[in-house]
N, CA and C of each residue as an Amber inpcrd file, in Angstrom:
protein
   699
  11.4870000  16.1760000  25.5050000  12.6660000  16.9770000  25.1750000
  12.6410000  17.3420000  23.6920000  12.8380000  18.6310000  23.3990000
  12.7820000  19.0800000  22.0080000  14.0140000  18.6580000  21.2140000
  13.8880000  18.7920000  19.9260000  14.9680000  18.3720000  19.0220000
  16.2550000  19.1790000  19.2630000  16.0950000  20.4940000  19.4740000
  17.2800000  21.3360000  19.6900000  17.9870000  20.9280000  20.9800000
  17.2040000  20.6730000  22.0370000  17.7970000  20.2180000  23.3150000
  18.5470000  18.8910000  23.1230000  17.9450000  17.9680000  22.3950000
  18.6080000  16.6740000  22.1340000  19.9220000  16.8830000  21.3780000
  19.8620000  17.7270000  20.3650000  21.0680000  18.0110000  19.5690000
  22.1810000  18.5780000  20.4420000  21.8020000  19.5510000  21.2990000
  22.8050000  20.1940000  22.1610000  23.4100000  19.1850000  23.1350000
  22.5520000  18.3430000  23.7310000  23.0600000  17.3220000  24.6650000
  24.0880000  16.4180000  23.9820000  23.7480000  16.0370000  22.7600000
  24.6240000  15.1610000  21.9690000  25.9720000  15.8440000  21.6890000
  25.9040000  17.1070000  21.2700000  27.1280000  17.8600000  20.9520000
  27.9810000  18.0420000  22.2160000  27.3150000  18.3510000  23.3400000
  28.0640000  18.5470000  24.5910000  28.8150000  17.2790000  24.9960000
  28.1730000  16.1260000  24.7770000  28.8490000  14.8490000  25.0800000
  30.0720000  14.6700000  24.1940000  29.9200000  15.0100000  22.9250000
  31.0390000  14.8720000  21.9820000  32.1660000  15.8580000  22.3190000
  31.7890000  17.0640000  22.7480000  32.7930000  18.0550000  23.1590000
  33.5570000  17.5370000  24.3840000  32.8120000  17.0000000  25.3350000
  33.4500000  16.4960000  26.5590000  34.4490000  15.3800000  26.2440000
  34.0410000  14.4540000  25.3810000  34.9220000  13.3300000  25.0150000
  36.1730000  13.8380000  24.2880000  35.9890000  14.7830000  23.3700000
  37.1320000  15.3270000  22.6190000  38.0610000  16.1100000  23.5480000
  37.4730000  16.8300000  24.5070000  38.2820000  17.5870000  25.4740000
  39.1330000  16.6390000  26.3140000  38.5100000  15.5430000  26.7470000
  39.2550000  14.5630000  27.5530000  40.4200000  13.9790000  26.7550000
  40.1730000  13.7240000  25.4700000  41.2440000  13.1630000  24.6320000
  42.4110000  14.1350000  24.5010000  42.1300000  15.4360000  24.6370000
  43.2190000  16.4120000  24.5270000  43.6790000  16.8950000  25.9070000
  43.2750000  16.1660000  26.9350000  43.7310000  16.4850000  28.2890000
  43.1180000  17.7340000  28.8840000  41.9150000  18.0820000  28.4220000
  41.2590000  19.2810000  28.9480000  39.8710000  18.9270000  29.4680000
  39.2060000  19.9560000  30.0430000  37.8370000  19.7740000  30.5280000
  36.8700000  20.4210000  29.5500000  35.6340000  19.9620000  29.5570000
  34.6500000  20.5360000  28.6190000  34.4270000  22.0270000  28.8930000
  34.6600000  22.4500000  30.1390000  34.4940000  23.8680000  30.4880000
  35.5310000  24.7540000  29.7720000  36.6090000  24.1430000  29.2960000
  37.6520000  24.9130000  28.5850000  37.2170000  25.2940000  27.1730000
  36.1220000  24.7030000  26.7160000  35.7030000  24.9220000  25.3220000
  34.3190000  25.5660000  25.2900000  34.2220000  26.6640000  24.5490000
  32.9310000  27.3370000  24.3830000  32.2320000  26.7960000  23.1430000
  31.0020000  26.3140000  23.3340000  30.1590000  25.9520000  22.1960000
  29.4210000  27.2130000  21.7560000  29.8590000  27.7720000  20.6420000
  29.2410000  28.9920000  20.1200000  28.1490000  28.5920000  19.1310000
  26.9100000  28.9340000  19.4650000  25.7800000  28.5730000  18.5910000
  25.7090000  29.5560000  17.4290000  25.8930000  29.0410000  16.2190000
  25.8580000  29.9050000  15.0360000  24.4120000  29.9960000  14.5550000
  23.8590000  31.2110000  14.7000000  22.4020000  31.3670000  14.4980000
  22.0430000  32.0230000  13.1750000  22.9730000  32.0240000  12.2110000
  22.6700000  32.7070000  10.9460000  21.4910000  32.0380000  10.2450000
  20.6060000  32.8540000   9.7330000  19.3540000  32.4680000   9.0430000
  18.3240000  31.7860000   9.9600000  18.6380000  31.6370000  11.2520000
  17.7060000  30.9660000  12.1730000  16.7920000  32.0150000  12.8230000
  15.5060000  31.6680000  12.9340000  14.5680000  32.6430000  13.4900000
  14.7000000  32.7300000  15.0170000  14.2540000  33.8700000  15.5480000
  14.4350000  34.1870000  16.9640000  13.8300000  33.1210000  17.8830000
  12.6670000  32.5920000  17.5260000  12.0220000  31.5930000  18.4000000
  12.9100000  30.3700000  18.5970000  13.5050000  29.8870000  17.5110000
  14.3540000  28.6970000  17.6260000  15.6670000  29.0210000  18.3280000
  16.1670000  30.2430000  18.1330000  17.3910000  30.6280000  18.8460000
  17.1000000  30.6780000  20.3440000  15.9200000  31.1990000  20.6990000
  15.5470000  31.2880000  22.1230000  15.5090000  29.9020000  22.7640000
  15.1050000  28.9230000  21.9710000  15.0780000  27.5470000  22.4720000
  16.4920000  27.0870000  22.8370000  17.4570000  27.4170000  21.9750000
  18.8550000  27.0390000  22.2410000  19.3920000  27.7720000  23.4680000
  19.0140000  29.0460000  23.6010000  19.4560000  29.8400000  24.7560000
  18.8650000  29.2610000  26.0470000  17.6100000  28.8330000  25.9740000
  16.9630000  28.2130000  27.1360000  17.6610000  26.9110000  27.5380000
  18.3380000  26.2920000  26.5720000  19.0980000  25.0630000  26.8510000
  20.5010000  25.3700000  27.3700000  20.7860000  26.6560000  27.5810000
  22.0650000  27.0190000  28.1950000  23.1010000  27.6420000  27.2750000
  22.7930000  27.7760000  25.9820000  23.7700000  28.3810000  25.0700000
  23.5630000  29.9010000  25.0580000  24.3860000  30.6000000  25.8210000
  24.1900000  32.0430000  26.0050000  25.0510000  32.8800000  25.0640000
  25.8970000  32.2290000  24.2580000  26.7590000  32.9790000  23.3370000
  26.4290000  32.5610000  21.9080000  26.1750000  33.5710000  21.0740000
  25.6960000  33.3230000  19.7130000  26.6320000  33.9530000  18.6970000
  26.8230000  33.2600000  17.5880000  27.6780000  33.7740000  16.5210000
  26.8720000  34.0690000  15.2740000  27.1340000  35.2270000  14.6820000
  26.4750000  35.6060000  13.4230000  27.5250000  35.9880000  12.3840000
  27.2250000  35.6870000  11.1340000  28.1270000  36.0400000  10.0320000
  27.9100000  37.4620000   9.5390000  26.6730000  37.9340000   9.6640000
  26.3350000  39.2270000   9.0710000  25.9300000  40.2400000  10.1370000
  26.4170000  41.4570000   9.9690000  26.0700000  42.5650000  10.8620000
  24.5510000  42.7400000  10.9070000  23.9220000  42.6900000   9.7340000
  22.4760000  42.9000000   9.6330000  21.6890000  41.9440000  10.5350000
  22.1240000  40.6820000  10.5910000  21.3850000  39.7130000  11.4150000
  21.5590000  39.9880000  12.9070000  22.7340000  40.4710000  13.3020000
  22.9160000  40.8480000  14.7120000  21.9750000  42.0030000  15.0470000
  21.9050000  42.9730000  14.1560000  21.0550000  44.1490000  14.4180000
  19.5840000  43.7490000  14.5210000  19.1590000  42.8040000  13.6760000
  17.7480000  42.3730000  13.6920000  17.4160000  41.5730000  14.9510000
  18.3690000  40.8010000  15.4390000  18.0850000  39.8800000  16.5450000
  18.4880000  40.4330000  17.9110000  19.2270000  41.5350000  17.9210000
  19.8130000  42.0430000  19.1650000  18.7480000  42.3640000  20.2160000
  17.7600000  43.1620000  19.8280000  16.6970000  43.5320000  20.7880000
  15.8440000  42.3280000  21.1840000  15.3000000  41.5600000  20.2000000
  14.4420000  40.4330000  20.5610000  15.1270000  39.3990000  21.4610000
  16.4370000  39.2080000  21.3020000  17.1220000  38.1900000  22.1040000
  17.4490000  38.6850000  23.5070000  17.4570000  39.9970000  23.6940000
  17.6020000  40.5320000  25.0480000  19.0230000  40.5090000  25.6010000
  19.1040000  40.8820000  26.8700000  20.3800000  41.1540000  27.5320000
  21.2220000  39.9210000  27.8170000  20.5670000  38.7670000  27.9710000
  21.3410000  37.6440000  28.5340000  22.2990000  37.0060000  27.5420000
  22.1290000  37.2730000  26.2510000  23.0350000  36.6360000  25.2950000
  24.1990000  37.5460000  24.9410000  25.3160000  36.9060000  24.6160000
  26.5100000  37.6210000  24.1640000  26.7240000  37.2840000  22.6900000
  26.9440000  38.3010000  21.8830000  27.0790000  38.1090000  20.4350000
  28.5490000  38.1030000  19.9980000  28.8350000  37.2320000  19.0460000
  30.1520000  37.1820000  18.4090000  29.9470000  37.4300000  16.9220000
  30.7610000  38.2780000  16.3250000  30.7150000  38.4200000  14.8640000
  31.7810000  37.4940000  14.2800000  31.3460000  36.5090000  13.5020000
  32.2860000  35.4970000  13.0090000  32.5110000  35.5860000  11.4990000
  31.7180000  36.4020000  10.8120000  31.8500000  36.5190000   9.3620000
  32.6720000  37.7330000   8.9640000  32.8770000  37.8820000   7.6860000
  33.6560000  39.0000000   7.1480000  33.0140000  40.3270000   7.5550000
  33.8340000  41.2430000   8.0510000  33.3350000  42.5400000   8.5160000
  33.9070000  43.6530000   7.6430000  33.0000000  44.4290000   7.0500000
  33.4440000  45.5860000   6.2560000  33.6600000  46.7700000   7.2030000
  34.6560000  47.5980000   6.8780000  34.9840000  48.7180000   7.7780000
  33.7870000  49.6450000   7.9920000  32.9600000  49.8220000   6.9510000
  31.8310000  50.7620000   7.0960000  30.6970000  50.2100000   7.9570000
  30.8000000  48.9560000   8.3800000  29.7440000  48.3660000   9.2310000
  30.1480000  48.2970000  10.7070000  31.4140000  48.5870000  10.9870000
  31.9160000  48.4430000  12.3620000  31.0880000  49.2630000  13.3500000
  30.7340000  50.4730000  12.9390000  30.0350000  51.3830000  13.8640000
  28.6990000  50.8320000  14.3590000  28.0750000  49.9520000  13.5570000
  26.7570000  49.4290000  13.9500000  26.8270000  48.3720000  15.0470000
  27.9620000  47.7060000  15.1650000  28.0110000  46.5760000  16.1170000
  28.9960000  46.7700000  17.2600000  29.7490000  47.8570000  17.2440000
  30.8330000  48.0180000  18.2150000  30.3270000  47.9360000  19.6550000
  29.1060000  48.3830000  19.9020000  28.5650000  48.3340000  21.2710000
  27.6900000  47.0980000  21.4960000  27.6600000  46.1940000  20.5180000
  26.7320000  45.0550000  20.6200000  27.4240000  43.6950000  20.6850000
  28.7100000  43.6360000  20.3310000  29.3460000  42.3150000  20.2950000
  30.4230000  42.1660000  21.3620000  30.5870000  40.9330000  21.8010000
  31.5900000  40.5960000  22.8150000  32.9560000  40.3540000  22.1590000
  32.9250000  39.7440000  20.9710000  34.1820000  39.3440000  20.3240000
  34.0060000  39.3850000  18.8080000  34.9910000  39.9610000  18.1250000
  35.0150000  39.9430000  16.6550000  36.0750000  38.9350000  16.2400000
  35.6350000  37.8680000  15.5460000  36.5310000  36.7540000  15.2040000
  37.3260000  36.9970000  13.9220000  36.9070000  37.9660000  13.1240000
  37.3140000  37.9620000  11.7120000  38.1260000  39.1860000  11.2920000
  39.0850000  39.5950000  12.1390000  39.9290000  40.7340000  11.7790000
  41.1080000  40.2340000  10.9480000  41.2650000  40.8040000   9.7450000
  42.2850000  40.2720000   8.8340000  43.1040000  41.3630000   8.1640000
  42.9130000  42.6120000   8.6240000  43.6880000  43.6980000   8.0200000
  43.8900000  44.8090000   9.0460000  44.9530000  45.5660000   8.8500000
  45.2320000  46.7050000   9.7220000  44.1380000  47.7620000   9.5760000
  43.6590000  47.9360000   8.3520000  42.6150000  48.9390000   8.0890000
  41.3510000  48.6590000   8.9210000  40.9370000  47.4080000   8.9340000
  39.7540000  47.0380000   9.7190000  40.0290000  47.2430000  11.2140000
  41.2020000  46.8290000  11.6650000  41.5510000  46.9830000  13.0800000
  41.5650000  48.4630000  13.4820000  42.0580000  49.3200000  12.5940000
  42.0920000  50.7650000  12.8890000  40.6830000  51.3230000  13.0630000
  39.7650000  50.8670000  12.2190000  38.3710000  51.3140000  12.3230000
  37.7420000  50.8190000  13.6300000  38.0200000  49.5630000  13.9850000
  37.5030000  49.0080000  15.2480000  38.0510000  49.8120000  16.4260000
  39.3370000  50.1200000  16.3740000  39.9730000  50.9010000  17.4320000
  39.3100000  52.2730000  17.5800000  39.0980000  52.9220000  16.4420000
  38.4880000  54.2590000  16.4320000  37.0780000  54.2290000  17.0180000
  36.2890000  53.2540000  16.5580000  34.8880000  53.1510000  17.0220000
  34.8100000  52.7250000  18.4850000  35.7180000  51.8550000  18.9060000
  35.7200000  51.4000000  20.2990000  36.0720000  52.5580000  21.2320000
  36.9840000  53.3940000  20.7740000  37.3830000  54.5630000  21.5700000
  36.1790000  55.4780000  21.7760000  35.4400000  55.7190000  20.6850000
  34.2380000  56.5630000  20.7720000  33.2050000  55.9660000  21.7240000
  33.1170000  54.6290000  21.7020000  32.1300000  53.9410000  22.5480000
  32.6620000  53.7140000  23.9660000  33.8960000  54.1770000  24.1950000
  34.5120000  54.0510000  25.5150000  34.5960000  52.6010000  25.9780000
  35.0700000  51.7300000  25.0800000  35.2360000  50.3250000  25.4610000
  36.4990000  49.7690000  24.8190000  36.9430000  48.6400000  25.3210000
  38.0500000  47.9100000  24.6930000  37.4320000  46.7080000  23.9800000
  37.7050000  46.5970000  22.6790000  37.0900000  45.5270000  21.8840000
  38.0310000  44.3320000  21.7870000  37.5380000  43.1840000  22.2100000
  38.3040000  41.9480000  22.0400000  38.1790000  41.4620000  20.6080000
  39.3100000  41.0950000  20.0050000  39.2900000  40.6100000  18.6230000
  40.1450000  39.3590000  18.4740000  39.8400000  38.6060000  17.4220000
  40.6920000  37.5020000  16.9820000  41.2080000  37.8500000  15.5900000
  42.3760000  37.3560000  15.2610000  42.9230000  37.5400000  13.9200000
  42.5430000  36.3190000  13.0830000  41.8910000  36.5790000  11.9500000
  41.4790000  35.4660000  11.0750000  42.6370000  35.0650000  10.1640000
  42.9780000  33.7900000  10.2250000  44.0890000  33.2440000   9.4360000
  43.5280000  32.3050000   8.3730000  43.9520000  32.5050000   7.1400000
  43.5450000  31.6000000   6.0490000  44.5760000  30.4720000   5.9730000
  44.4680000  29.5570000   6.9320000  45.4910000  28.5190000   7.0960000
  45.5830000  27.5900000   5.8880000  44.4450000  27.3320000   5.2440000
  44.4450000  26.3950000   4.1140000  44.6830000  27.1000000   2.7770000
  44.9210000  28.4190000   2.8310000  45.2000000  29.2110000   1.6200000
  44.1250000  29.0200000   0.5420000  42.8660000  29.0330000   0.9790000
  41.7610000  28.9020000   0.0220000  41.4300000  30.2770000  -0.5580000
  41.3430000  30.3460000  -1.8620000  41.0860000  31.6410000  -2.5110000
  39.7210000  32.2090000  -2.1440000  38.7650000  31.3310000  -1.8700000
  37.4030000  31.7880000  -1.5720000  37.2620000  32.2970000  -0.1400000
  38.2870000  32.1320000   0.6830000  38.1810000  32.4890000   2.0980000
  38.9370000  33.7740000   2.4140000  38.4220000  34.4670000   3.4270000
  39.1130000  35.6470000   3.9410000  40.1930000  35.1990000   4.9200000
  40.9990000  36.1450000   5.3490000  42.0080000  35.8280000   6.3610000
  43.4060000  36.1650000   5.8830000  44.2850000  36.3700000   6.8550000
  45.6740000  36.7010000   6.5660000  46.4530000  35.4000000   6.3590000
  47.4740000  35.4280000   5.5320000  48.3110000  34.2400000   5.3210000
  49.0740000  33.9360000   6.6080000  49.2740000  32.6490000   6.9190000
  49.9580000  32.2880000   8.1650000  51.2950000  33.0140000   8.3490000
  52.0600000  33.1140000   7.2580000  53.4010000  33.7210000   7.3630000
  53.3520000  35.2330000   7.5880000  52.1850000  35.8520000   7.3480000
  52.0440000  37.3060000   7.5550000  51.3490000  37.6490000   8.8780000
  50.9480000  36.6150000   9.6150000  50.1140000  36.8370000  10.8050000
  50.8630000  37.5940000  11.8980000  52.0850000  37.2060000  12.1750000
  52.8370000  37.8450000  13.2530000  53.0440000  39.3370000  12.9900000
  53.4460000  39.6810000  11.7600000  53.7060000  41.1100000  11.4840000
  52.4230000  41.9280000  11.5680000  51.2870000  41.3460000  11.1400000
  50.0000000  42.0470000  11.2640000  49.6590000  42.2660000  12.7480000
  49.8510000  41.2350000  13.5440000  49.5510000  41.3260000  14.9780000
  50.4230000  42.3860000  15.6530000  51.6910000  42.4480000  15.2650000
  52.5830000  43.4530000  15.8640000  52.0870000  44.8720000  15.6030000
  51.5070000  45.0820000  14.4090000  50.9740000  46.4210000  14.0770000
  49.6650000  46.6900000  14.8330000  48.7690000  45.7200000  14.8210000
  47.4520000  45.9060000  15.4620000  47.5990000  46.0840000  16.9780000
  48.5820000  45.4090000  17.5510000  48.7740000  45.4520000  19.0120000
  49.0560000  46.8670000  19.5220000  49.5160000  47.7440000  18.6350000
  49.8450000  49.1230000  19.0270000  48.6160000  50.0300000  19.0960000
  47.4880000  49.5600000  18.5530000  46.2810000  50.3890000  18.5110000
  45.6250000  50.4830000  19.8900000  44.9370000  51.5960000  20.1120000
  44.1970000  51.7750000  21.3680000  42.8660000  51.0180000  21.3080000
  42.3260000  50.7140000  22.4860000  40.9540000  50.2060000  22.6360000
  40.6920000  48.8890000  21.9040000  41.7670000  48.1320000  21.6690000
  41.6380000  46.8070000  21.0620000  42.4770000  45.8510000  21.8960000
  41.9920000  44.6310000  22.0550000  42.8020000  43.5970000  22.7060000
  42.7710000  42.3550000  21.8210000  43.9540000  41.8970000  21.4100000
  44.0280000  40.6860000  20.5740000  44.0080000  39.4740000  21.4920000
  42.9630000  38.6710000  21.3660000  42.7560000  37.5480000  22.2840000
  43.1550000  36.1900000  21.6960000  43.4180000  36.1530000  20.3730000
  43.7720000  34.8660000  19.7930000  43.5600000  34.8400000  18.2920000
  43.3680000  33.6330000  17.7850000  43.2640000  33.4160000  16.3410000
  41.9870000  32.6800000  15.9860000  41.5830000  32.8270000  14.7290000
  40.4210000  32.1100000  14.1990000  40.7380000  31.6290000  12.7900000
  40.1840000  30.4740000  12.4300000  40.2630000  30.0510000  11.0320000
  38.9800000  29.3690000  10.6110000  38.6940000  29.4490000   9.3130000
  37.6010000  28.6740000   8.7100000  38.2900000  27.5930000   7.8740000
  38.2380000  26.3750000   8.3560000  38.9110000  25.2740000   7.6540000
  38.1030000  24.8750000   6.4170000  38.7380000  24.1770000   5.4690000
  37.9950000  23.7150000   4.2850000  36.8250000  22.8180000   4.6800000
  35.7770000  22.8190000   3.8560000  34.6600000  21.9000000   4.1070000
  35.0520000  20.5260000   3.5840000  35.1380000  19.5580000   4.4820000
  35.5430000  18.1970000   4.0850000  34.5270000  17.1920000   4.6110000
  34.3920000  16.0890000   3.8940000  33.5050000  15.0010000   4.3640000
  34.1620000  14.2840000   5.5520000  35.4750000  14.0640000   5.4520000
  36.2080000  13.3650000   6.5030000  36.9850000  14.3820000   7.3340000
  36.5660000  14.5590000   8.5850000  37.1430000  15.6200000   9.4240000
  38.6450000  15.4450000   9.6440000  39.1430000  14.2200000   9.5350000
  40.5830000  13.9760000   9.7020000  41.4120000  14.8110000   8.7220000
  40.8160000  15.1030000   7.5680000  41.5500000  15.8770000   6.5560000
  41.8990000  17.2820000   7.0480000  41.1860000  17.7570000   8.0490000
  41.4730000  19.1060000   8.5740000  42.3960000  19.1080000   9.7960000
  42.8060000  17.9230000  10.2290000  43.6290000  17.8440000  11.4500000
  44.9200000  18.6560000  11.3020000  45.5740000  18.5190000  10.1760000
  46.8480000  19.2140000   9.9600000  46.6570000  20.7350000   9.9890000
  45.5620000  21.1960000   9.3910000  45.2220000  22.6230000   9.3870000
  45.0650000  23.1300000  10.8290000  44.3230000  22.3860000  11.6470000
  44.0980000  22.7840000  13.0390000  45.4010000  22.7300000  13.8450000
  46.1990000  21.7010000  13.5780000  47.4690000  21.5560000  14.2940000
  48.3890000  22.7540000  14.0090000  48.4120000  23.1700000  12.7550000
  49.2590000  24.3070000  12.3830000  48.7420000  25.6040000  13.0060000
  47.4180000  25.7240000  13.1210000  46.8360000  26.8950000  13.8050000
  47.3040000  26.9570000  15.2590000  47.2330000  25.8130000  15.9310000
  47.6570000  25.7570000  17.3360000  49.1400000  26.1410000  17.4510000
  49.9530000  25.6050000  16.5700000  51.3840000  25.9070000  16.6040000
  51.6430000  27.3960000  16.3650000  50.8820000  27.9720000  15.4320000
  51.0230000  29.4030000  15.1540000  50.7050000  30.2230000  16.4030000
  49.6490000  29.8340000  17.1080000  49.2780000  30.5880000  18.3200000
  50.3540000  30.4440000  19.3980000  50.9450000  29.2740000  19.4970000
  52.0290000  29.0440000  20.4650000  53.2440000  29.9060000  20.1060000
  53.5770000  29.9320000  18.8170000  54.7260000  30.7270000  18.3560000
  54.5110000  32.2210000  18.6220000  53.2920000  32.7010000  18.3550000
  52.9980000  34.1310000  18.5700000  53.0280000  34.4530000  20.0660000
  52.4820000  33.5560000  20.8620000  52.4850000  33.7440000  22.3130000
  53.9090000  33.8710000  22.8470000  54.8200000  33.1030000  22.2690000
  56.2240000  33.0950000  22.7120000  56.9150000  34.4380000  22.4570000
  56.3320000  35.2430000  21.5450000  56.9150000  36.5610000  21.2490000
  56.6550000  37.5810000  22.3670000  55.7050000  37.2270000  23.2520000
  55.3790000  38.0840000  24.4070000  55.1400000  39.5530000  24.0080000
  54.2130000  39.7540000  23.0800000  53.8850000  41.1010000  22.6010000
  52.8600000  41.7190000  23.5590000  53.0790000  42.9610000  23.9430000
  52.1150000  43.6610000  24.7990000  50.7520000  43.6910000  24.1090000
  49.6950000  43.4840000  24.8990000  48.3200000  43.5930000  24.3930000
  47.9270000  42.4250000  23.4880000  48.7030000  41.3460000  23.5190000
  48.3800000  40.1600000  22.7110000  48.3310000  38.9450000  23.6360000
  47.1740000  38.2880000  23.6540000  46.9730000  37.0790000  24.4710000
  46.5070000  35.9870000  23.5350000  47.1830000  34.8700000  23.5360000
  46.7550000  33.7840000  22.6400000  45.9410000  32.7490000  23.4250000
  44.9180000  33.2350000  24.1500000  44.1410000  32.2900000  24.9650000
  42.8880000  31.7800000  24.2560000  42.5980000  32.3250000  23.0650000
  41.4250000  31.8510000  22.3150000  41.8660000  31.3030000  20.9610000
  41.3520000  30.1320000  20.6320000  41.5720000  29.5440000  19.3110000
  40.2030000  29.1140000  18.7930000  39.6710000  29.9140000  17.8630000
  38.3180000  29.6780000  17.3390000  38.4430000  28.8880000  16.0400000
  38.1270000  27.5990000  16.1130000  38.2180000  26.7500000  14.9160000
  37.3810000  25.5000000  15.1240000  36.8930000  24.9750000  14.0000000
  36.0330000  23.7900000  14.0700000  34.5710000  24.1740000  13.9670000
  33.8430000  23.4410000  13.0840000  32.4200000  23.6720000  12.8740000
  31.6810000  22.3340000  12.9830000  30.4250000  22.3120000  12.5650000
  29.6020000  21.1130000  12.7790000  30.2850000  19.8230000  12.3210000
  30.9800000  19.8890000  11.1820000  31.5030000  18.6360000  10.6170000
  32.8940000  18.2530000  11.1060000  33.5630000  19.1420000  11.8690000
  34.9390000  18.7860000  12.2600000  35.3390000  19.3040000  13.6530000
  34.3450000  19.6470000  14.4930000  34.7060000  20.3060000  15.7630000
  35.4640000  19.3980000  16.7250000  35.2350000  18.0830000  16.6270000
  35.9420000  17.1820000  17.5540000  37.4420000  17.1650000  17.2770000
  37.8010000  17.0840000  16.0000000  39.2200000  17.1150000  15.6160000
  39.8260000  18.4570000  16.0240000  39.0640000  19.5510000  15.8250000
  39.5450000  20.8800000  16.2050000  39.8410000  20.9490000  17.7010000
  38.9500000  20.3720000  18.5170000  39.1590000  20.3720000  19.9740000
  40.3950000  19.5440000  20.3360000  40.5300000  18.3870000  19.6970000
  41.7050000  17.5450000  19.9680000  43.0060000  18.2930000  19.6700000
  42.9390000  19.2340000  18.7180000  44.1460000  19.9820000  18.3390000
  44.2500000  21.3450000  19.0310000  43.3110000  21.6350000  19.9540000
  43.5000000  22.8250000  20.7810000  42.4590000  23.9240000  20.6840000
  41.3610000  23.7130000  19.9500000  40.3200000  24.7510000  19.8520000
  39.7620000  25.0890000  21.2370000  39.4880000  26.3880000  21.4540000
  38.8080000  26.7960000  22.6910000  37.3870000  27.3020000  22.4020000
  37.1160000  27.6370000  21.1190000  35.7510000  27.9660000  20.6910000
  35.4490000  27.1450000  19.4470000  34.3270000  26.4280000  19.4580000
  33.8590000  25.7630000  18.2390000  32.5540000  26.4220000  17.8100000
  32.4200000  26.6380000  16.5030000  31.2900000  27.3980000  15.9590000
  30.3280000  26.4130000  15.2830000  29.2310000  26.1280000  15.9770000
  28.3420000  25.0570000  15.5110000  26.9430000  25.6020000  15.2360000
  26.4550000  25.3880000  14.0270000  25.1110000  25.8290000  13.6700000
  24.2320000  24.6800000  13.2360000  24.6090000  24.0450000  12.1280000
  23.7860000  22.9810000  11.5270000  23.4840000  21.8560000  12.5170000
  24.4800000  21.4420000  13.2980000  24.2720000  20.3100000  14.2200000
  23.3420000  20.6680000  15.3810000  23.1520000  21.9720000  15.6250000
  22.2110000  22.4060000  16.6660000  20.8190000  22.6160000  16.0720000
  20.7620000  23.3920000  14.9980000  19.4760000  23.8590000  14.4690000
  18.9620000  23.0620000  13.2710000  19.7830000  22.1540000  12.7330000
  19.4020000  21.4590000  11.5060000  19.8630000  22.2580000  10.2930000
  19.6280000  21.7110000   9.1210000  20.1000000  22.3800000   7.8990000
  19.4460000  23.7360000   7.7330000  20.2310000  24.6970000   7.2700000
  19.6980000  26.0470000   7.1070000  18.7830000  26.1450000   5.8960000
  17.7550000  26.9400000   6.0760000  16.8630000  27.2170000   4.9380000
  17.1600000  28.6460000   4.4870000  17.8060000  28.7610000   3.3600000
  18.1310000  30.1020000   2.8660000  16.9270000  30.6540000   2.1120000
  16.6800000  31.9640000   2.2630000  15.5490000  32.5600000   1.5350000
  15.7540000  32.4180000   0.0210000  14.6760000  32.1290000  -0.6780000
  14.7700000  31.9960000  -2.1430000  15.0860000  33.3530000  -2.7530000
  16.0210000  33.3510000  -3.6720000  16.3730000  34.6110000  -4.3500000
  15.2440000  34.9960000  -5.3020000
């Protein structure tokens, strides 16, 4: 058994245990393999182990890997998306996790209409109010969603956050709990075209706590593929 297969088996066991602790089944949680900076051969190994949904931070990497990875994988854009790049991926991704402005949503709506599809999106919330992170402030999330919900060819499926990087995952529990509460509050507003069935939160170092607090997608890269090797500048 290869290293990637062993890693995935280990993560799946941890997901299952965390799901049980939160009264759910492991099938309720999607393990999204974050393949940024990872070469196609190693990604194919993960796909062969059953991970058919991949997350990328950069549009460029989706474009480079889209053809080689073939039809069976579904791509998620999880990183910051510039409006001028939307046109390149609108027909290639299943879900955009990182919508944080009306301007970006309008561009997605326009491009999706041209491509004759409805684009599923998540609203990115900067729950920890970190200056280095993208995302809408929690208190502004509802009003942004009310505006985006009126656009054509877009469906708001839930929320996403990038929690602070912490050594002790317990430190992020409150952040995840508040995300879950925000999604519950927004769901209670019963806005047309808004479904709070996806909560994308938790990464390699804190995904178990995220699941315990209600995550439905965890974005895991390092724990699957090992530490990333960034190209030397």
